C-alpha angles and dihedrals in degrees: 000000000000087000090066091061090055091062110102111250098016096105094049086047091055093046090051092049089048094052096045091053093042090054096046093045091044096059090043092053091052092051095043092046089051091054091047091056097047108034136046140206115337098009091051093049092047095050093044087051090050091051092051088046093055088052096052102034095076091054089056097042100041105037091103096054090036093052089046091054093047090051097044102043130039107278096230088056092054091048092050090053092046086052091051088053091049090059093054093046094051091051087054092046091051092051091052090053092052091048091048092239100155095170093051091050088047090052093046086065085074096051091047088055092048087058092049091047091058090046100046098070092050092046096052090042092051092055093071093042093051100042106022130229097289092061099039102108092048092045090050091050092051093049091049091048093050092047092051096046085051088054094047091048091049091049095054099033098050094033093053094047089043092057093040091054093050098041096080096036137074117227134164106176139052091244091057092051092049089056093048095054097035094111085069087071091073090060087059093049094049091048095050086051091056091047089054090052089051092047089057092054091061113112118244096231118223112227096013121161098260143092085294098052093106137354095252095051091041094054090044093052097038090050092055114078124207107272101228094178090058091046095049094045092051094245092119092049093049089047093049092047090049091050091050093048090054088068104061098195094050092046094049091045089053090049091051094048093046093050092049097047089043090056089045091055093048089054093048094050096047110031099069091057089044092052092045094050103033106026093031093230111155101165110100091206090063092044094049092041089059091051091045088062086074091057090049088052091050087054093052093044091047093053090047091051089049092052094048092043098045097134101007141029108264101210090178086079092068099072091039090053093045095050088050092051090052094048097049091045090053089051098046103081088043096064129078102166109100095220090051093044090050088050095048092049089045092057091044087060094043090054090043090057091050086052106046100038096067090041092054092048092049093056093049095043 
C-alpha cells in the first residue's frame, strides 16, 4: 500500500476524491436532517427516498455520455471541469440556504449528483492509468477507504454542527432551518475550491489509455461526436448493455455492485424513520452515527480485501461478503440495543467492503 503513495499524483487524487465525497455528502446530510426534523413516518421515508433517488438517477441516466467524455478527453481534464462546476453549484446551494429556499436546495441535490456522474467514470478510469494493473486492487481499496472516510467525516461534521446550530434556536418550518444552518454552505464552497486545486495537481499521463493515447486513436475519437439521437432513443443504452453482457465477469460484477448499493439505499431511506418511531431516537447525530458504522465497516472490509488481494484479485472474498451482508440485514430489525445495532451495522459494512472491492477491481481489470 505504501508504494501507492509514492506514485506522483496519487495523494492529490485521494484529496480530490475525499473533498468531492465530503461536499456531496455534506449537502445531502443537511437536507436529510431537515426532513428528519420536520416530517414523520411515511412522508419522511418518501422524501428521504427521493433524496437518495436524486443522487442515484444521474448515474443511471448519464453513464453513456459521461463514459464518452472520459474516453474522448484526458481524464484529469474532465475531473478539473467537474470540480469547477462543483464550485458554482455550492455557491448556488449556499445562496438557497440563506434565502430559506428548501425546495431549491432539495433540487440542487440532483445537479450536484449530475456533476458527480460526469466525474465518476473519469475518476475510476484514472485509477488504472495512474497505478497500473498490478496495484489495481490496492488502489481501489485506497480510493474506497478514502471515500468512506470522507463520508464518515461529513456525517459527523455536518450532523454535529446541524444539531449545534438548532440547539439554541426555535424553528417550526424547513425554511427557518435552512436559514439557521446557512453558514454551513460556506464549508461546502471552501471544500469545493480545495477540490479544484487538487484536481489541477493531477498529472496528465503520456500514453494513457484514453482518447489521447496515440495520435491515430486521438484523431479517431476526437472526430467522432456524441450521437445524441442514439442516446435519447435508448439505442446507446441497449448497445452498451449488450456489450457489457458479452463479458460475463464484468456483467455479473455490475449486477453484484448494483444490488449491494440498492440495498444500502433502502437502509438509508428507511432506517431513520424506523429509529425515530420505534427506538424514539430524535437526535440526528445518533441516527447518522449508527448509519456511519456501515461506513467504518466498509473501510475495514476494504483494507482487509486490499491485504488479501495485494498482488491479485481474490474473488473468494465475494461470496463471503455476500453471506455476511445477508446475515447482518436479517438481524437488523430484531435488535433494539444501540450497541448491538451499531455492531450489526458495522459488520454489514465490513462484509460489504469484502464484497465490493474485488468486484470493482474485476470491472477495471
